TIRO-2110 file (N, C-alpha, C; in Angstrom, 1 decimal):
// TIRO-2110
0.8, -1.2, 0.0, N, 1, A
0.0, 0.0, 0.0, CA, 1, A
0.9, 1.3, 0.0, C, 1, A
0.3, 2.4, -0.4, N, 2, A
1.0, 3.6, -0.5, CA, 2, A
1.5, 4.1, 0.8, C, 2, A
0.8, 3.8, 1.9, N, 3, A
1.2, 4.3, 3.2, CA, 3, A
2.3, 3.4, 3.8, C, 3, A
2.8, 2.4, 3.0, N, 4, A
3.9, 1.6, 3.4, CA, 4, A
5.0, 1.7, 2.4, C, 4, A
5.0, 2.7, 1.5, N, 5, A
6.1, 2.9, 0.5, CA, 5, A
5.7, 2.4, -0.8, C, 5, A
4.6, 1.8, -1.0, N, 6, A
4.2, 1.2, -2.3, CA, 6, A
3.4, 2.2, -3.1, C, 6, A
2.7, 1.7, -4.1, N, 7, A
1.9, 2.5, -4.9, CA, 7, A
0.4, 2.2, -4.9, C, 7, A
-0.1, 1.3, -4.1, N, 8, A
-1.5, 0.9, -4.1, CA, 8, A
-2.3, 1.7, -3.1, C, 8, A
-3.5, 2.1, -3.6, N, 9, A
-4.4, 2.7, -2.7, CA, 9, A
-5.6, 1.8, -2.5, C, 9, A
-5.9, 1.5, -1.2, N, 10, A
-7.0, 0.7, -0.8, CA, 10, A
-8.2, 1.5, -0.6, C, 10, A
-9.4, 1.1, -1.2, N, 11, A
-10.6, 1.8, -1.0, CA, 11, A
-11.8, 0.9, -0.8, C, 11, A
-12.3, 0.8, 0.3, N, 12, A
-13.5, 0.0, 0.7, CA, 12, A
-14.6, 0.9, 1.1, C, 12, A
-14.7, 2.1, 0.5, N, 13, A
-15.7, 3.1, 0.9, CA, 13, A
-17.1, 2.6, 0.6, C, 13, A
-18.0, 2.9, 1.5, N, 14, A
-19.4, 2.6, 1.2, CA, 14, A
-20.3, 3.8, 1.2, C, 14, A
-21.4, 3.8, 0.5, N, 15, A
-22.3, 4.9, 0.3, CA, 15, A
-23.7, 4.4, 0.4, C, 15, A
-24.6, 5.1, 1.2, N, 16, A
-26.0, 4.9, 1.2, CA, 16, A
-26.6, 6.2, 0.7, C, 16, A
-27.4, 6.2, -0.4, N, 17, A
-27.9, 7.4, -1.0, CA, 17, A
-29.5, 7.3, -1.0, C, 17, A
-30.1, 8.3, -0.4, N, 18, A
-31.6, 8.4, -0.4, CA, 18, A
-32.0, 9.6, -1.1, C, 18, A
-33.0, 9.6, -2.0, N, 19, A
-33.5, 10.7, -2.7, CA, 19, A
-34.9, 10.6, -3.0, C, 19, A
-35.6, 11.8, -2.9, N, 20, A
-37.1, 11.8, -3.1, CA, 20, A
-37.5, 13.1, -3.6, C, 20, A
-38.6, 13.1, -4.4, N, 21, A
-39.2, 14.3, -4.9, CA, 21, A
-40.6, 14.1, -5.1, C, 21, A
-41.4, 15.1, -4.8, N, 22, A
-42.9, 15.1, -5.0, CA, 22, A
-43.3, 16.4, -5.6, C, 22, A
-44.3, 16.3, -6.5, N, 23, A
-44.8, 17.5, -7.2, CA, 23, A
-46.3, 17.6, -6.8, C, 23, A
-46.6, 18.7, -6.1, N, 24, A
-48.0, 19.1, -5.8, CA, 24, A
-48.5, 20.0, -6.9, C, 24, A
-49.7, 19.6, -7.4, N, 25, A
-50.3, 20.4, -8.5, CA, 25, A
-51.8, 20.6, -8.3, C, 25, A
-52.4, 19.8, -7.5, N, 26, A
-53.8, 20.0, -7.2, CA, 26, A
-54.6, 19.9, -8.5, C, 26, A
-54.1, 19.2, -9.5, N, 27, A
-54.7, 19.0, -10.8, CA, 27, A
-54.9, 20.4, -11.5, C, 27, A
-53.9, 21.2, -11.3, N, 28, A
-53.9, 22.5, -12.0, CA, 28, A
-52.8, 22.5, -13.0, C, 28, A
-53.1, 23.0, -14.2, N, 29, A
-52.1, 23.1, -15.3, CA, 29, A
-51.2, 24.3, -15.2, C, 29, A
-51.6, 25.3, -14.5, N, 30, A
-50.8, 26.6, -14.5, CA, 30, A
-49.8, 26.7, -13.3, C, 30, A
-49.8, 25.8, -12.4, N, 31, A
-48.8, 25.9, -11.3, CA, 31, A
-48.5, 24.5, -10.7, C, 31, A
-47.4, 24.4, -10.1, N, 32, A
-47.0, 23.3, -9.3, CA, 32, A
-45.9, 23.6, -8.3, C, 32, A
-45.9, 22.9, -7.3, N, 33, A
-44.8, 23.0, -6.2, CA, 33, A
-44.1, 21.7, -6.1, C, 33, A
-42.8, 21.8, -6.2, N, 34, A
-42.0, 20.6, -6.1, CA, 34, A
-41.2, 20.7, -4.8, C, 34, A
-41.1, 19.6, -4.0, N, 35, A
-40.3, 19.5, -2.8, CA, 35, A
-39.5, 18.2, -3.0, C, 35, A
-38.3, 18.3, -2.5, N, 36, A
-37.5, 17.1, -2.6, CA, 36, A
-36.3, 17.2, -1.6, C, 36, A
-35.6, 16.1, -1.6, N, 37, A
-34.4, 16.1, -0.7, CA, 37, A
-33.5, 14.9, -1.1, C, 37, A
-32.3, 15.0, -0.5, N, 38, A
-31.3, 13.9, -0.7, CA, 38, A
-30.6, 13.8, 0.7, C, 38, A
-30.2, 12.6, 0.9, N, 39, A
-29.3, 12.3, 2.1, CA, 39, A
-28.3, 11.3, 1.7, C, 39, A
-27.1, 11.5, 2.1, N, 40, A
-26.0, 10.5, 1.9, CA, 40, A
-25.2, 10.2, 3.1, C, 40, A
-25.0, 8.9, 3.3, N, 41, A
-24.2, 8.5, 4.5, CA, 41, A
-23.0, 7.7, 3.9, C, 41, A
-21.8, 8.2, 4.3, N, 42, A
-20.6, 7.6, 3.8, CA, 42, A
-19.8, 6.9, 4.9, C, 42, A
-19.2, 5.8, 4.5, N, 43, A
-18.3, 5.1, 5.4, CA, 43, A
-17.0, 5.0, 4.7, C, 43, A
-16.0, 5.9, 4.9, N, 44, A
-14.8, 6.0, 4.3, CA, 44, A
-13.8, 5.0, 4.9, C, 44, A
-13.2, 4.1, 4.0, N, 45, A
-12.3, 3.1, 4.5, CA, 45, A
-11.2, 2.8, 3.5, C, 45, A
-10.2, 3.6, 3.6, N, 46, A
-9.0, 3.4, 2.7, CA, 46, A
-7.9, 2.8, 3.5, C, 46, A
-8.1, 2.5, 4.7, N, 47, A
-7.0, 1.9, 5.6, CA, 47, A
-5.8, 2.9, 5.6, C, 47, A
-6.1, 4.2, 5.6, N, 48, A
-5.0, 5.2, 5.7, CA, 48, A
-4.2, 5.4, 4.5, C, 48, A
-4.6, 4.8, 3.3, N, 49, A
-3.9, 5.0, 2.1, CA, 49, A
-4.3, 6.2, 1.3, C, 49, A
-5.5, 6.8, 1.6, N, 50, A
-6.0, 7.9, 0.8, CA, 50, A
-6.7, 8.9, 1.8, C, 50, A
-7.5, 8.5, 2.6, N, 51, A
-8.2, 9.3, 3.6, CA, 51, A
-7.5, 9.3, 4.9, C, 51, A
-7.9, 10.2, 5.8, N, 52, A
-7.3, 10.3, 7.1, CA, 52, A
-8.0, 9.3, 8.1, C, 52, A
-8.0, 8.0, 7.6, N, 53, A
-8.7, 7.0, 8.4, CA, 53, A
-7.8, 5.8, 8.8, C, 53, A
-6.5, 6.1, 9.1, N, 54, A
-5.6, 5.1, 9.5, CA, 54, A
-6.0, 4.5, 10.9, C, 54, A
-6.8, 5.2, 11.7, N, 55, A
-7.2, 4.6, 13.0, CA, 55, A
-8.6, 3.9, 12.9, C, 55, A
-9.1, 3.9, 11.7, N, 56, A
-10.4, 3.2, 11.5, CA, 56, A
-11.3, 4.0, 10.5, C, 56, A
-12.4, 3.4, 10.0, N, 57, A
-13.2, 4.0, 9.0, CA, 57, A
-13.9, 5.3, 9.6, C, 57, A
-14.1, 6.2, 8.7, N, 58, A
-14.8, 7.5, 9.0, CA, 58, A
-16.2, 7.4, 8.5, C, 58, A
-17.1, 7.7, 9.4, N, 59, A
-18.5, 7.8, 9.0, CA, 59, A
-19.0, 9.3, 9.0, C, 59, A
-19.5, 9.7, 7.9, N, 60, A
-20.0, 11.1, 7.7, CA, 60, A
-21.2, 11.2, 6.9, C, 60, A
-21.9, 12.3, 6.9, N, 61, A
-23.2, 12.4, 6.2, CA, 61, A
-23.3, 13.8, 5.6, C, 61, A
-24.2, 13.9, 4.6, N, 62, A
-24.5, 15.2, 4.0, CA, 62, A
-26.0, 15.2, 3.6, C, 62, A
-26.6, 16.3, 3.4, N, 63, A
-28.0, 16.4, 3.1, CA, 63, A
-28.4, 17.6, 2.3, C, 63, A
-29.5, 17.5, 1.5, N, 64, A
-30.0, 18.6, 0.7, CA, 64, A
-31.5, 18.6, 0.8, C, 64, A
-32.1, 19.7, 0.7, N, 65, A
-33.6, 19.8, 0.6, CA, 65, A
-33.9, 21.0, -0.3, C, 65, A
-35.0, 20.9, -1.0, N, 66, A
-35.3, 22.0, -1.9, CA, 66, A
-36.8, 22.1, -2.1, C, 66, A
-37.3, 23.3, -2.5, N, 67, A
-38.7, 23.5, -2.9, CA, 67, A
-38.7, 24.5, -4.0, C, 67, A
-39.7, 24.3, -4.9, N, 68, A
-39.8, 25.2, -6.0, CA, 68, A
-41.2, 25.5, -6.4, C, 68, A
-41.6, 26.7, -6.7, N, 69, A
-42.9, 27.1, -7.2, CA, 69, A
-42.7, 27.4, -8.6, C, 69, A
-43.5, 26.7, -9.5, N, 70, A
-43.4, 26.9, -10.9, CA, 70, A
-44.7, 27.3, -11.5, C, 70, A
-44.8, 28.3, -12.3, N, 71, A
-46.0, 28.8, -12.9, CA, 71, A
-46.0, 28.7, -14.4, C, 71, A
-47.1, 28.6, -15.0, N, 72, A
-47.3, 28.7, -16.4, CA, 72, A
-48.4, 29.7, -16.7, C, 72, A
-47.9, 30.8, -17.3, N, 73, A
-48.8, 32.0, -17.5, CA, 73, A
-48.9, 32.3, -19.0, C, 73, A
-50.0, 33.0, -19.4, N, 74, A
-50.2, 33.5, -20.8, CA, 74, A
-50.1, 32.3, -21.8, C, 74, A
-50.9, 31.3, -21.6, N, 75, A
-51.0, 30.2, -22.5, CA, 75, A
-49.6, 29.5, -22.5, C, 75, A
-49.0, 29.4, -21.4, N, 76, A
-47.7, 28.8, -21.2, CA, 76, A
-46.5, 29.4, -22.0, C, 76, A
-46.7, 30.7, -22.4, N, 77, A
-45.6, 31.4, -23.1, CA, 77, A
-44.6, 32.0, -22.0, C, 77, A
-45.1, 32.2, -20.8, N, 78, A
-44.2, 32.8, -19.8, CA, 78, A
-44.3, 31.9, -18.6, C, 78, A
-43.1, 31.3, -18.2, N, 79, A
-43.1, 30.4, -17.1, CA, 79, A
-42.0, 30.8, -16.0, C, 79, A
-42.5, 31.6, -15.0, N, 80, A
-41.5, 31.9, -13.9, CA, 80, A
-41.5, 30.8, -12.9, C, 80, A
-40.3, 30.8, -12.2, N, 81, A
-40.2, 29.9, -11.0, CA, 81, A
-39.3, 30.5, -10.0, C, 81, A
-39.5, 30.1, -8.8, N, 82, A
-38.7, 30.6, -7.6, CA, 82, A
-38.5, 29.3, -6.8, C, 82, A
-37.2, 29.2, -6.3, N, 83, A
-36.9, 28.0, -5.5, CA, 83, A
-35.9, 28.4, -4.5, C, 83, A
-35.8, 27.5, -3.5, N, 84, A
-34.8, 27.7, -2.4, CA, 84, A
-34.3, 26.3, -2.1, C, 84, A
-33.0, 26.2, -1.8, N, 85, A
-32.3, 24.9, -1.6, CA, 85, A
-31.5, 25.1, -0.3, C, 85, A
-31.4, 24.0, 0.5, N, 86, A
-30.5, 24.0, 1.7, CA, 86, A
-29.6, 22.8, 1.5, C, 86, A
-28.3, 23.1, 1.7, N, 87, A
-27.2, 22.1, 1.7, CA, 87, A
-26.5, 22.1, 3.0, C, 87, A
-26.1, 21.0, 3.6, N, 88, A
-25.3, 20.9, 4.8, CA, 88, A
-24.7, 19.5, 4.9, C, 88, A
-23.8, 19.4, 5.9, N, 89, A
-23.2, 18.2, 6.2, CA, 89, A
-22.8, 18.2, 7.7, C, 89, A
-22.1, 17.1, 8.1, N, 90, A
-21.8, 17.0, 9.5, CA, 90, A
-21.0, 18.2, 10.1, C, 90, A
-20.2, 18.8, 9.2, N, 91, A
-19.3, 19.9, 9.7, CA, 91, A
-19.7, 21.3, 9.3, C, 91, A
-20.7, 21.4, 8.4, N, 92, A
-21.1, 22.7, 7.8, CA, 92, A
-22.6, 22.8, 8.1, C, 92, A
-23.0, 23.9, 8.7, N, 93, A
-24.4, 24.2, 9.0, CA, 93, A
-25.1, 24.4, 7.6, C, 93, A
-26.4, 24.1, 7.6, N, 94, A
-27.1, 24.3, 6.3, CA, 94, A
-27.1, 25.7, 5.8, C, 94, A
-26.9, 25.8, 4.5, N, 95, A
-26.8, 27.1, 3.8, CA, 95, A
-28.0, 27.2, 2.8, C, 95, A
-28.7, 28.3, 2.8, N, 96, A
-29.8, 28.4, 1.9, CA, 96, A
-29.4, 29.2, 0.6, C, 96, A
-29.8, 28.7, -0.5, N, 97, A
-29.5, 29.3, -1.8, CA, 97, A
-30.7, 29.5, -2.6, C, 97, A
-31.1, 30.7, -2.9, N, 98, A
-32.3, 31.0, -3.7, CA, 98, A
-32.0, 31.0, -5.2, C, 98, A
-33.1, 30.8, -6.0, N, 99, A
-33.0, 30.8, -7.4, CA, 99, A
-34.3, 31.4, -8.0, C, 99, A
-34.1, 32.3, -8.9, N, 100, A
-35.2, 32.9, -9.6, CA, 100, A
-35.0, 32.6, -11.1, C, 100, A
-36.0, 32.2, -11.8, N, 101, A
-35.8, 31.9, -13.2, CA, 101, A
-37.2, 32.1, -14.0, C, 101, A
-37.0, 32.3, -15.3, N, 102, A
-38.2, 32.3, -16.1, CA, 102, A
-37.8, 31.9, -17.5, C, 102, A
-38.8, 31.4, -18.2, N, 103, A
-38.5, 31.0, -19.6, CA, 103, A
-39.7, 31.6, -20.5, C, 103, A
-39.3, 32.0, -21.7, N, 104, A
-40.3, 32.5, -22.6, CA, 104, A
-40.3, 31.6, -23.8, C, 104, A
-41.5, 31.1, -24.1, N, 105, A
-41.7, 30.3, -25.3, CA, 105, A
-41.7, 31.2, -26.5, C, 105, A
-40.9, 30.9, -27.5, N, 106, A
-40.8, 31.9, -28.7, CA, 106, A
-41.6, 31.5, -29.9, C, 106, A
-42.2, 30.2, -29.9, N, 107, A
-43.0, 29.8, -31.0, CA, 107, A
-44.1, 29.0, -30.6, C, 107, A
-45.1, 28.8, -31.5, N, 108, A
-46.3, 28.0, -31.2, CA, 108, A
-46.0, 26.5, -31.0, C, 108, A
-45.0, 26.0, -31.7, N, 109, A
-44.7, 24.6, -31.7, CA, 109, A
-43.9, 24.2, -30.4, C, 109, A
-43.6, 25.2, -29.6, N, 110, A
-42.8, 24.9, -28.4, CA, 110, A
-41.5, 24.3, -28.7, C, 110, A
-40.8, 24.7, -29.7, N, 111, A
-39.5, 24.2, -30.0, CA, 111, A
-38.3, 25.2, -29.7, C, 111, A
-38.7, 26.5, -29.4, N, 112, A
-37.7, 27.5, -29.1, CA, 112, A
-38.1, 28.2, -27.8, C, 112, A
-37.1, 28.3, -26.9, N, 113, A
-37.3, 29.0, -25.7, CA, 113, A
-36.1, 29.9, -25.4, C, 113, A
-36.4, 30.9, -24.6, N, 114, A
-35.4, 31.8, -24.1, CA, 114, A
-35.5, 31.7, -22.6, C, 114, A
-34.4, 31.3, -21.9, N, 115, A
-34.4, 31.1, -20.5, CA, 115, A
-33.5, 32.0, -19.8, C, 115, A
-33.9, 32.5, -18.6, N, 116, A
-33.1, 33.4, -17.8, CA, 116, A
-33.1, 32.8, -16.4, C, 116, A
-32.0, 33.0, -15.7, N, 117, A
-31.9, 32.5, -14.3, CA, 117, A
-30.9, 33.3, -13.5, C, 117, A
-31.3, 33.6, -12.3, N, 118, A
-30.5, 34.3, -11.3, CA, 118, A
-30.4, 33.4, -10.1, C, 118, A
-29.2, 33.1, -9.7, N, 119, A
-29.1, 32.2, -8.5, CA, 119, A
-27.8, 32.5, -7.7, C, 119, A
-28.0, 32.3, -6.5, N, 120, A
-26.8, 32.3, -5.6, CA, 120, A
-26.5, 30.8, -5.2, C, 120, A
-25.4, 30.3, -5.6, N, 121, A
-25.1, 28.9, -5.4, CA, 121, A
-24.0, 28.7, -4.3, C, 121, A
-24.0, 27.5, -3.9, N, 122, A
-23.0, 27.0, -2.9, CA, 122, A
-22.8, 25.5, -3.1, C, 122, A
-21.6, 25.1, -3.1, N, 123, A
-21.2, 23.7, -3.2, CA, 123, A
-20.5, 23.2, -2.0, C, 123, A
-21.0, 22.2, -1.4, N, 124, A
-20.3, 21.6, -0.2, CA, 124, A
-19.0, 21.0, -0.7, C, 124, A
-18.0, 21.0, 0.2, N, 125, A
-16.7, 20.4, -0.2, CA, 125, A
-16.9, 18.9, -0.3, C, 125, A
-16.3, 18.3, -1.3, N, 126, A
-16.4, 16.8, -1.5, CA, 126, A
-15.6, 16.0, -0.5, C, 126, A
-15.7, 14.7, -0.6, N, 127, A
-15.0, 13.9, 0.4, CA, 127, A
-13.5, 14.1, 0.4, C, 127, A
-12.9, 14.2, -0.8, N, 128, A
-11.4, 14.4, -0.9, CA, 128, A
-11.1, 15.8, -0.2, C, 128, A
-11.8, 16.8, -0.5, N, 129, A
-11.5, 18.1, 0.1, CA, 129, A
-11.7, 18.1, 1.6, C, 129, A
-12.5, 17.2, 2.2, N, 130, A
-12.7, 17.2, 3.6, CA, 130, A
-11.8, 16.2, 4.4, C, 130, A
-11.4, 15.1, 3.7, N, 131, A
-10.8, 14.0, 4.5, CA, 131, A
-9.5, 13.4, 3.9, C, 131, A
-8.9, 14.0, 2.9, N, 132, A
-7.7, 13.5, 2.3, CA, 132, A
-6.5, 13.6, 3.2, C, 132, A
-5.7, 12.5, 3.2, N, 133, A
-4.4, 12.5, 3.9, CA, 133, A
-3.6, 11.5, 3.0, C, 133, A
-2.9, 12.0, 2.0, N, 134, A
-2.3, 11.2, 1.0, CA, 134, A
-0.8, 11.4, 1.0, C, 134, A
0.0, 10.4, 1.3, N, 135, A
1.4, 10.5, 1.3, CA, 135, A
1.9, 10.2, -0.2, C, 135, A
2.5, 11.3, -0.8, N, 136, A
3.0, 11.2, -2.2, CA, 136, A
4.5, 11.0, -2.2, C, 136, A
5.1, 10.6, -1.2, N, 137, A
6.5, 10.4, -1.2, CA, 137, A
7.3, 11.7, -0.8, C, 137, A
7.4, 12.6, -1.8, N, 138, A
8.1, 13.8, -1.6, CA, 138, A
7.3, 14.9, -0.8, C, 138, A
6.0, 14.7, -0.7, N, 139, A
5.2, 15.6, 0.1, CA, 139, A
3.9, 14.8, 0.5, C, 139, A
3.2, 15.4, 1.5, N, 140, A
1.9, 14.8, 1.9, CA, 140, A
0.8, 15.8, 1.6, C, 140, A
-0.2, 15.3, 1.0, N, 141, A
-1.4, 16.2, 0.7, CA, 141, A
-2.5, 16.0, 1.7, C, 141, A
-2.8, 17.0, 2.5, N, 142, A
-3.7, 16.9, 3.6, CA, 142, A
-4.9, 17.9, 3.4, C, 142, A
-6.1, 17.4, 3.3, N, 143, A
-7.3, 18.2, 3.2, CA, 143, A
-8.3, 17.7, 4.3, C, 143, A
-7.9, 17.6, 5.5, N, 144, A
-8.8, 17.0, 6.5, CA, 144, A
-9.3, 18.0, 7.5, C, 144, A
-10.6, 17.8, 7.7, N, 145, A
-11.3, 18.6, 8.7, CA, 145, A
-11.3, 17.9, 10.1, C, 145, A
-10.8, 16.7, 10.2, N, 146, A
-10.8, 16.0, 11.4, CA, 146, A
-9.7, 16.5, 12.4, C, 146, A
-10.1, 16.8, 13.6, N, 147, A
-9.2, 17.4, 14.6, CA, 147, A
-8.0, 16.4, 14.9, C, 147, A
-8.2, 15.1, 14.8, N, 148, A
-7.0, 14.2, 15.1, CA, 148, A
-6.0, 14.3, 14.0, C, 148, A
-6.4, 14.6, 12.7, N, 149, A
-5.4, 14.8, 11.7, CA, 149, A
-4.7, 16.2, 11.8, C, 149, A
-5.5, 17.2, 12.2, N, 150, A
-4.9, 18.5, 12.4, CA, 150, A
-3.9, 18.4, 13.6, C, 150, A
-4.2, 17.7, 14.6, N, 151, A
-3.3, 17.6, 15.8, CA, 151, A
-2.1, 16.7, 15.4, C, 151, A
-2.3, 15.6, 14.7, N, 152, A
-1.2, 14.7, 14.3, CA, 152, A
-0.1, 15.4, 13.6, C, 152, A
-0.4, 16.4, 12.7, N, 153, A
0.6, 17.1, 12.0, CA, 153, A
0.9, 18.5, 12.5, C, 153, A
0.4, 18.8, 13.7, N, 154, A
0.7, 20.1, 14.3, CA, 154, A
0.2, 21.3, 13.5, C, 154, A
-1.0, 21.2, 13.0, N, 155, A
-1.5, 22.2, 12.1, CA, 155, A
-2.4, 23.2, 12.9, C, 155, A
-2.7, 22.9, 14.1, N, 156, A
-3.6, 23.8, 14.9, CA, 156, A
-2.7, 25.0, 15.4, C, 156, A
-3.3, 26.2, 15.2, N, 157, A
-2.6, 27.4, 15.7, CA, 157, A
-1.1, 27.5, 15.3, C, 157, A
-0.8, 27.2, 14.0, N, 158, A
0.6, 27.2, 13.6, CA, 158, A
1.0, 28.5, 13.1, C, 158, A
0.3, 29.6, 13.3, N, 159, A
0.8, 30.9, 13.0, CA, 159, A
0.3, 31.9, 14.1, C, 159, A
0.9, 33.0, 14.2, N, 160, A
0.5, 34.0, 15.1, CA, 160, A
0.1, 35.3, 14.3, C, 160, A
-0.5, 36.2, 15.0, N, 161, A
-0.9, 37.4, 14.4, CA, 161, A
0.3, 38.2, 13.9, C, 161, A
1.3, 38.2, 14.7, N, 162, A
2.5, 38.9, 14.2, CA, 162, A
3.2, 38.3, 13.0, C, 162, A
3.2, 37.0, 12.9, N, 163, A
3.7, 36.3, 11.7, CA, 163, A
2.8, 36.6, 10.5, C, 163, A
1.5, 36.6, 10.7, N, 164, A
0.6, 36.9, 9.6, CA, 164, A
0.9, 38.4, 9.1, C, 164, A
1.0, 39.3, 10.0, N, 165, A
1.3, 40.7, 9.7, CA, 165, A
2.6, 40.8, 9.0, C, 165, A
3.7, 40.1, 9.4, N, 166, A
5.0, 40.1, 8.7, CA, 166, A
4.8, 39.6, 7.3, C, 166, A
4.0, 38.7, 7.0, N, 167, A
3.8, 38.1, 5.7, CA, 167, A
3.2, 39.1, 4.8, C, 167, A
2.3, 40.0, 5.3, N, 168, A
1.7, 41.0, 4.4, CA, 168, A
2.7, 42.0, 3.9, C, 168, A
END
């Protein structure tokens, strides 16, 4: 394995993914409301060859929820929508991101549309960005949020205000 001077990375990571969406329309053609969500449970197990899991597997989770109001106005030529989404995980509190959009149908056959969207977005860090501890021989790449990894490599409070000011 790579953590013993070789080149092999072990990965026995597991994932449970749940996803659901429902559309409420009350049998109306001109509006609907969509609600949905996702949840993921990870069990990272690289045996210390890729993730910061040399002392045992890491279990972590993330989640998303959203709702959207969609309208069809003026014989479906104008279709505005407004939505909000929340994303979070074990280490990051949920963040809300709104989205406003509308589309204009340009022809009777509904083959041409003009779409506009305004959104504030946020992307959670992926697993590598949160838990990587990879020894590449000449250097070690660490992207871990785990306090035991931060302490293992002496990364906690490793600068002072005066050293930061000198850097400027």
